[in-house]
C-alpha positions in Angstrom: 85.8 88.9 96.9 87.3 89.1 100.4 85.1 86.4 101.8 86.3 84.1 98.9 89.8 85.0 99.7 89.4 84.1 103.4 87.6 80.8 102.5 90.3 79.8 100.0 93.1 80.8 102.3 92.0 78.7 105.3 91.0 75.8 103.0 94.5 75.8 101.5 96.1 75.9 105.0 94.1 72.8 105.9 94.9 71.1 102.6 98.6 71.8 102.9 98.7 70.7 106.5 96.7 67.5 105.9 97.3 66.5 102.4 100.7 68.3 101.7 99.3 69.6 98.4 99.4 73.0 97.0 96.9 74.0 94.4 95.7 77.1 92.6 92.2 78.4 92.0 90.3 81.2 90.5 90.7 83.0 93.8 94.5 83.3 93.8 94.3 87.2 93.8 91.9 87.1 96.7 94.1 84.7 98.6 97.2 86.9 98.1 95.2 89.8 99.7 94.3 87.6 102.6 97.9 86.5 103.0 98.9 90.2 103.1 96.2 90.8 105.8 97.6 87.8 107.8 101.0 89.4 107.6 99.6 92.7 108.8 97.5 91.4 111.7 98.6 87.9 112.4 97.0 84.6 111.4 95.4 84.0 114.8 93.6 87.4 114.7 92.6 86.9 111.1 91.2 83.4 111.9 89.3 84.8 114.9 87.9 87.6 112.7 86.8 85.1 110.0 85.4 82.3 112.0 84.1 84.2 115.0 81.7 86.6 113.2 78.9 86.7 110.7 79.8 88.3 107.3 78.7 91.8 108.3 80.4 91.6 111.6 83.5 90.3 110.0 83.8 93.2 107.6 83.0 95.8 110.2 85.5 94.4 112.8 88.1 93.6 110.2 87.8 97.0 108.6 88.2 98.7 111.9 91.3 96.7 112.8 92.9 97.2 109.4 92.3 101.0 109.6 93.9 101.0 113.0 97.0 99.2 111.8 97.2 101.3 108.6 95.2 104.5 108.2 91.6 105.5 108.2 89.8 104.5 105.0 92.3 101.9 104.0 90.0 99.0 104.4 87.3 100.5 102.2 89.9 101.3 99.5 91.1 97.6 99.7 87.5 96.4 99.3 87.0 98.7 96.2 90.2 97.5 94.7 89.2 93.8 95.2 85.8 94.3 93.7 87.5 95.7 90.6 90.0 92.9 90.5 93.0 95.1 91.4 94.6 92.7 93.9 98.1 94.1 93.6 96.8 97.6 94.5 94.9 96.1 97.5 98.1 94.4 98.7 100.1 97.6 98.2 97.6 99.4 100.5 97.9 96.7 103.1 101.7 97.0 103.0 101.5 100.8 103.2 103.1 101.3 99.8 100.1 102.9 98.2 
C-alpha cells in the first residue's frame, strides 16, 4: 500500500504541474498517508527516498527516518494500519496524535 501511495502521489504532482488537473483514484487513502509523510520529512527527502532506492531499501531507509522523527516502531505501525486500510490511523501516527 505505501508503494502505491508514493507512485500515485508523485504521478499526481506531475499531472497537476503539467496538465493542471486534479483527479482521484482507488489510492486516495494511500496518497493521504504519503502527503502526511511529506509534511513530516519534506518532499525532497521523500522523493529521494522513493526514487533513489529499490523497494526493500526504500522501506528500510524510510522506516528508520520516520522512527527518528516520531518514535521507535511508528513506521511498522503505519505499515500495519495501511495494510488493514486504516489510513486515518496511519496519518494520526505520523502526526503524533496516536
